[in-house]
Structures are given as structure tokens and as C-alpha cells.
KOLLUM-715602 format. One record per atom (N, C-alpha, C): residue number from 1; residue in three letters; chain; atom name; x, y, z. Coordinates in steps of 0.05 Angstrom, whole numbers, plus 5000, padded with zeros to 4 digits. Example, Ala and Ser with C-alpha at 12.3 -4.5 7.8 and 13.67 -1.06 7.14 Angstrom:
residues 2
1:ALA:A:N:5264:4886:5156 $
1:ALA:A:CA:5246:4910:5156 $
1:ALA:A:C:5264:4934:5156 $
2:SER:A:N:5257:4955:5142 $
2:SER:A:CA:5273:4979:5143 $
2:SER:A:C:5258:5001:5157 $
END
This chain:
residues 105
1:MET:A:N:8285:3911:3208 $
1:MET:A:CA:8285:3903:3179 $
1:MET:A:C:8298:3874:3176 $
2:PHE:A:N:8288:3854:3161 $
2:PHE:A:CA:8299:3835:3164 $
2:PHE:A:C:8314:3833:3131 $
3:LYS:A:N:8331:3811:3128 $
3:LYS:A:CA:8342:3804:3106 $
3:LYS:A:C:8333:3777:3093 $
4:ALA:A:N:8327:3775:3075 $
4:ALA:A:CA:8314:3746:3058 $
4:ALA:A:C:8334:3725:3061 $
5:THR:A:N:8357:3732:3067 $
5:THR:A:CA:8375:3713:3070 $
5:THR:A:C:8378:3703:3102 $
6:ASP:A:N:8367:3717:3111 $
6:ASP:A:CA:8365:3707:3138 $
6:ASP:A:C:8341:3686:3145 $
7:ILE:A:N:8328:3680:3127 $
7:ILE:A:CA:8306:3664:3134 $
7:ILE:A:C:8314:3633:3124 $
8:GLN:A:N:8315:3610:3139 $
8:GLN:A:CA:8324:3586:3127 $
8:GLN:A:C:8300:3557:3140 $
9:ARG:A:N:8307:3541:3129 $
9:ARG:A:CA:8294:3514:3131 $
9:ARG:A:C:8294:3509:3168 $
10:GLY:A:N:8277:3499:3177 $
10:GLY:A:CA:8276:3496:3203 $
10:GLY:A:C:8260:3515:3216 $
11:MET:A:N:8262:3544:3210 $
11:MET:A:CA:8252:3565:3225 $
11:MET:A:C:8228:3559:3232 $
12:THR:A:N:8210:3574:3251 $
12:THR:A:CA:8180:3572:3260 $
12:THR:A:C:8174:3595:3243 $
13:VAL:A:N:8151:3588:3234 $
13:VAL:A:CA:8134:3614:3221 $
13:VAL:A:C:8106:3623:3242 $
14:ARG:A:N:8111:3640:3250 $
14:ARG:A:CA:8083:3659:3264 $
14:ARG:A:C:8066:3676:3254 $
15:ASP:A:N:8041:3673:3258 $
15:ASP:A:CA:8024:3695:3241 $
15:ASP:A:C:8032:3722:3265 $
16:ARG:A:N:8015:3749:3253 $
16:ARG:A:CA:8024:3771:3269 $
16:ARG:A:C:8019:3773:3299 $
17:ASP:A:N:8002:3755:3308 $
17:ASP:A:CA:7994:3753:3334 $
17:ASP:A:C:8010:3728:3348 $
18:GLY:A:N:8032:3720:3336 $
18:GLY:A:CA:8047:3704:3351 $
18:GLY:A:C:8038:3675:3351 $
19:GLU:A:N:8017:3664:3339 $
19:GLU:A:CA:8006:3643:3335 $
19:GLU:A:C:8022:3623:3316 $
20:ALA:A:N:8035:3598:3322 $
20:ALA:A:CA:8056:3585:3310 $
20:ALA:A:C:8038:3569:3284 $
21:LEU:A:N:8052:3572:3259 $
21:LEU:A:CA:8031:3565:3244 $
21:LEU:A:C:8050:3538:3229 $
22:GLY:A:N:8076:3534:3227 $
22:GLY:A:CA:8091:3510:3220 $
22:GLY:A:C:8123:3519:3218 $
23:GLY:A:N:8136:3497:3214 $
23:GLY:A:CA:8157:3504:3199 $
23:GLY:A:C:8174:3507:3165 $
24:ILE:A:N:8187:3517:3169 $
24:ILE:A:CA:8195:3523:3134 $
24:ILE:A:C:8209:3498:3128 $
25:VAL:A:N:8199:3493:3104 $
25:VAL:A:CA:8215:3469:3093 $
25:VAL:A:C:8228:3474:3067 $
26:ALA:A:N:8225:3497:3053 $
26:ALA:A:CA:8245:3499:3035 $
26:ALA:A:C:8245:3530:3027 $
27:VAL:A:N:8265:3541:3023 $
27:VAL:A:CA:8264:3565:3010 $
27:VAL:A:C:8280:3573:2986 $
28:ASP:A:N:8264:3595:2974 $
28:ASP:A:CA:8274:3601:2941 $
28:ASP:A:C:8277:3627:2941 $
29:PRO:A:N:8283:3636:2920 $
29:PRO:A:CA:8290:3665:2911 $
29:PRO:A:C:8269:3682:2914 $
30:ARG:A:N:8236:3668:2917 $
30:ARG:A:CA:8216:3690:2916 $
30:ARG:A:C:8202:3695:2945 $
31:GLY:A:N:8213:3666:2961 $
31:GLY:A:CA:8203:3665:2985 $
31:GLY:A:C:8203:3637:3000 $
32:PHE:A:N:8181:3627:3017 $
32:PHE:A:CA:8193:3600:3023 $
32:PHE:A:C:8168:3584:3029 $
33:THR:A:N:8166:3562:3039 $
33:THR:A:CA:8150:3547:3044 $
33:THR:A:C:8141:3533:3071 $
34:ILE:A:N:8117:3533:3076 $
34:ILE:A:CA:8107:3521:3100 $
34:ILE:A:C:8102:3500:3102 $
35:GLY:A:N:8106:3476:3113 $
35:GLY:A:CA:8105:3451:3112 $
35:GLY:A:C:8070:3445:3124 $
36:LYS:A:N:8061:3420:3110 $
36:LYS:A:CA:8036:3415:3119 $
36:LYS:A:C:8037:3406:3151 $
37:GLY:A:N:8015:3407:3159 $
37:GLY:A:CA:8012:3401:3192 $
37:GLY:A:C:7988:3410:3204 $
38:ARG:A:N:7983:3424:3229 $
38:ARG:A:CA:7960:3425:3235 $
38:ARG:A:C:7942:3453:3224 $
39:VAL:A:N:7956:3467:3217 $
39:VAL:A:CA:7943:3491:3203 $
39:VAL:A:C:7933:3488:3171 $
40:PHE:A:N:7961:3481:3163 $
40:PHE:A:CA:7958:3476:3133 $
40:PHE:A:C:7956:3445:3118 $
41:GLU:A:N:7932:3443:3106 $
41:GLU:A:CA:7930:3416:3098 $
41:GLU:A:C:7955:3404:3078 $
42:LYS:A:N:7960:3427:3066 $
42:LYS:A:CA:7987:3420:3046 $
42:LYS:A:C:8009:3443:3047 $
43:GLU:A:N:8034:3433:3034 $
43:GLU:A:CA:8049:3457:3034 $
43:GLU:A:C:8043:3484:3026 $
44:TYR:A:N:8054:3502:3040 $
44:TYR:A:CA:8039:3540:3039 $
44:TYR:A:C:8057:3550:3031 $
45:PRO:A:N:8057:3571:3007 $
45:PRO:A:CA:8080:3584:2999 $
45:PRO:A:C:8077:3615:3004 $
46:VAL:A:N:8099:3624:3019 $
46:VAL:A:CA:8095:3650:3027 $
46:VAL:A:C:8121:3672:3015 $
47:ARG:A:N:8109:3688:3007 $
47:ARG:A:CA:8126:3709:2993 $
47:ARG:A:C:8138:3721:3019 $
48:PHE:A:N:8166:3732:3005 $
48:PHE:A:CA:8181:3750:3029 $
48:PHE:A:C:8168:3775:3037 $
49:CYS:A:N:8158:3785:3013 $
49:CYS:A:CA:8139:3814:3023 $
49:CYS:A:C:8112:3811:3038 $
50:ASP:A:N:8111:3782:3049 $
50:ASP:A:CA:8090:3784:3069 $
50:ASP:A:C:8098:3777:3100 $
51:VAL:A:N:8126:3779:3096 $
51:VAL:A:CA:8137:3774:3128 $
51:VAL:A:C:8144:3806:3141 $
52:ALA:A:N:8140:3804:3161 $
52:ALA:A:CA:8139:3822:3178 $
52:ALA:A:C:8164:3829:3189 $
53:ASP:A:N:8170:3808:3204 $
53:ASP:A:CA:8197:3807:3219 $
53:ASP:A:C:8210:3786:3228 $
54:LEU:A:N:8233:3787:3237 $
54:LEU:A:CA:8249:3761:3249 $
54:LEU:A:C:8251:3763:3274 $
55:ASP:A:N:8252:3742:3292 $
55:ASP:A:CA:8262:3741:3321 $
55:ASP:A:C:8276:3720:3327 $
56:GLY:A:N:8299:3715:3325 $
56:GLY:A:CA:8316:3686:3327 $
56:GLY:A:C:8303:3669:3304 $
57:ASP:A:N:8294:3648:3317 $
57:ASP:A:CA:8287:3628:3296 $
57:ASP:A:C:8258:3630:3291 $
58:ASP:A:N:8246:3650:3297 $
58:ASP:A:CA:8216:3656:3289 $
58:ASP:A:C:8210:3682:3270 $
59:VAL:A:N:8191:3675:3242 $
59:VAL:A:CA:8192:3691:3228 $
59:VAL:A:C:8161:3700:3229 $
60:TYR:A:N:8157:3726:3229 $
60:TYR:A:CA:8130:3734:3233 $
60:TYR:A:C:8120:3743:3208 $
61:LEU:A:N:8088:3739:3208 $
61:LEU:A:CA:8078:3743:3180 $
61:LEU:A:C:8067:3772:3186 $
62:ARG:A:N:8054:3781:3158 $
62:ARG:A:CA:8042:3816:3164 $
62:ARG:A:C:8011:3808:3171 $
63:ARG:A:N:8004:3777:3167 $
63:ARG:A:CA:7975:3780:3173 $
63:ARG:A:C:7965:3752:3201 $
64:ASP:A:N:7948:3754:3202 $
64:ASP:A:CA:7946:3736:3225 $
64:ASP:A:C:7926:3708:3210 $
65:LEU:A:N:7922:3691:3230 $
65:LEU:A:CA:7916:3667:3219 $
65:LEU:A:C:7886:3668:3207 $
66:ALA:A:N:7865:3686:3217 $
66:ALA:A:CA:7847:3685:3204 $
66:ALA:A:C:7847:3701:3173 $
67:HIS:A:N:7866:3715:3170 $
67:HIS:A:CA:7866:3724:3147 $
67:HIS:A:C:7883:3713:3122 $
68:LEU:A:N:7895:3685:3128 $
68:LEU:A:CA:7911:3668:3107 $
68:LEU:A:C:7891:3645:3098 $
69:PRO:A:N:7898:3652:3069 $
69:PRO:A:CA:7874:3636:3052 $
69:PRO:A:C:7887:3605:3055 $
70:GLY:A:N:7869:3587:3060 $
70:GLY:A:CA:7877:3557:3061 $
70:GLY:A:C:7885:3550:3091 $
71:ALA:A:N:7884:3569:3108 $
71:ALA:A:CA:7891:3559:3141 $
71:ALA:A:C:7867:3551:3154 $
72:VAL:A:N:7873:3524:3169 $
72:VAL:A:CA:7850:3514:3181 $
72:VAL:A:C:7866:3501:3202 $
73:LEU:A:N:7851:3492:3228 $
73:LEU:A:CA:7857:3477:3246 $
73:LEU:A:C:7841:3452:3251 $
74:ALA:A:N:7854:3430:3255 $
74:ALA:A:CA:7839:3401:3257 $
74:ALA:A:C:7825:3405:3286 $
75:GLU:A:N:7793:3397:3280 $
75:GLU:A:CA:7781:3397:3304 $
75:GLU:A:C:7786:3381:3322 $
76:GLY:A:N:7791:3388:3350 $
76:GLY:A:CA:7802:3368:3372 $
76:GLY:A:C:7781:3363:3392 $
77:GLY:A:N:7793:3354:3412 $
77:GLY:A:CA:7774:3340:3436 $
77:GLY:A:C:7755:3326:3430 $
78:ALA:A:N:7755:3308:3416 $
78:ALA:A:CA:7728:3288:3407 $
78:ALA:A:C:7734:3261:3423 $
79:ASP:A:N:7719:3250:3435 $
79:ASP:A:CA:7721:3222:3447 $
79:ASP:A:C:7726:3203:3424 $
80:GLU:A:N:7739:3179:3434 $
80:GLU:A:CA:7745:3161:3415 $
80:GLU:A:C:7715:3152:3398 $
81:ASP:A:N:7693:3151:3421 $
81:ASP:A:CA:7668:3142:3407 $
81:ASP:A:C:7660:3159:3393 $
82:ASP:A:N:7657:3183:3395 $
82:ASP:A:CA:7649:3202:3376 $
82:ASP:A:C:7661:3202:3352 $
83:SER:A:N:7687:3197:3355 $
83:SER:A:CA:7703:3200:3326 $
83:SER:A:C:7694:3178:3305 $
84:ALA:A:N:7683:3158:3316 $
84:ALA:A:CA:7672:3146:3294 $
84:ALA:A:C:7647:3150:3282 $
85:LEU:A:N:7633:3170:3292 $
85:LEU:A:CA:7611:3174:3282 $
85:LEU:A:C:7607:3200:3269 $
86:LYS:A:N:7628:3218:3269 $
86:LYS:A:CA:7628:3243:3258 $
86:LYS:A:C:7655:3243:3245 $
87:PRO:A:N:7660:3254:3211 $
87:PRO:A:CA:7685:3253:3207 $
87:PRO:A:C:7708:3271:3216 $
88:ASN:A:N:7732:3267:3214 $
88:ASN:A:CA:7749:3291:3224 $
88:ASN:A:C:7758:3308:3202 $
89:ARG:A:N:7740:3329:3198 $
89:ARG:A:CA:7747:3350:3180 $
89:ARG:A:C:7758:3370:3189 $
90:PRO:A:N:7777:3391:3176 $
90:PRO:A:CA:7791:3418:3183 $
90:PRO:A:C:7771:3434:3192 $
91:VAL:A:N:7774:3455:3207 $
91:VAL:A:CA:7761:3475:3216 $
91:VAL:A:C:7770:3504:3225 $
92:ALA:A:N:7757:3519:3206 $
92:ALA:A:CA:7773:3544:3200 $
92:ALA:A:C:7766:3562:3233 $
93:TYR:A:N:7796:3577:3240 $
93:TYR:A:CA:7793:3588:3264 $
93:TYR:A:C:7798:3616:3260 $
94:THR:A:N:7794:3630:3282 $
94:THR:A:CA:7793:3662:3281 $
94:THR:A:C:7807:3665:3309 $
95:HIS:A:N:7810:3689:3314 $
95:HIS:A:CA:7821:3701:3342 $
95:HIS:A:C:7797:3721:3348 $
96:ASP:A:N:7788:3715:3376 $
96:ASP:A:CA:7767:3731:3389 $
96:ASP:A:C:7771:3756:3393 $
97:LEU:A:N:7761:3776:3409 $
97:LEU:A:CA:7767:3800:3424 $
97:LEU:A:C:7795:3802:3443 $
98:THR:A:N:7800:3772:3457 $
98:THR:A:CA:7814:3774:3475 $
98:THR:A:C:7845:3760:3467 $
99:GLY:A:N:7844:3749:3436 $
99:GLY:A:CA:7864:3734:3424 $
99:GLY:A:C:7862:3709:3424 $
100:ALA:A:N:7844:3694:3443 $
100:ALA:A:CA:7840:3666:3440 $
100:ALA:A:C:7832:3661:3410 $
101:LEU:A:N:7840:3632:3402 $
101:LEU:A:CA:7834:3627:3374 $
101:LEU:A:C:7798:3603:3379 $
102:VAL:A:N:7781:3618:3370 $
102:VAL:A:CA:7751:3600:3366 $
102:VAL:A:C:7749:3597:3335 $
103:PRO:A:N:7731:3569:3337 $
103:PRO:A:CA:7731:3567:3308 $
103:PRO:A:C:7709:3583:3298 $
104:MET:A:N:7708:3589:3266 $
104:MET:A:CA:7697:3604:3255 $
104:MET:A:C:7666:3588:3251 $
105:GLU:A:N:7642:3603:3255 $
105:GLU:A:CA:7625:3597:3249 $
105:GLU:A:C:7610:3602:3218 $
END
């Protein structure tokens, strides 16, 4: 069991499968905020009741990446020439049976 007072700015937030979601940029009495980055297009609020556990500087959530509303990963691996032809838009990802991240179709 964790104490809400142990959650602080700069800690890494992970989903229940251990996938890094981002860093904590703010903490308030109701929860904390994950900064925008590769998973969230804007700052993402999380309530303390959504936290499963703490492990050092890692905060583990009760849900996996596929079940977090607003979670997306930027599409990667495009060549320079291809990037001019198609827009760089976020893609939602999920975990397959092996635990690897794959784009949702």
C-alpha cells in the first residue's frame, strides 16, 4: 500500500504492464498530472485512487496503456521523404498477447 504523500514531481508513471507513460509535473490533494509527451498530447490528470503501487521513483497505475483515455503514441519509423507526404498524427496503441505494443486498427 502506498501513501499519497510519497508521490512527488519528477517520478515516472507506468501503466500496470510497466510501460513508461511520462513524468509527474504536478501534485495536488486529489492526484497528480502526467506531463505531455510521447503518450499524452496534453497534460493528463490522474487521481490517487487510480494508482496501484509505488516502487522507488516509479508510480504504477491500475490500468494498462490501452485502457487509458487519451493515451496515444506518435507514429514512428517514417523516412524523411515519407514524412512530407503524410501528416504526423498520433496513433493509439495496445498490448498484444506477448505484451508488445502494437498499433490499434
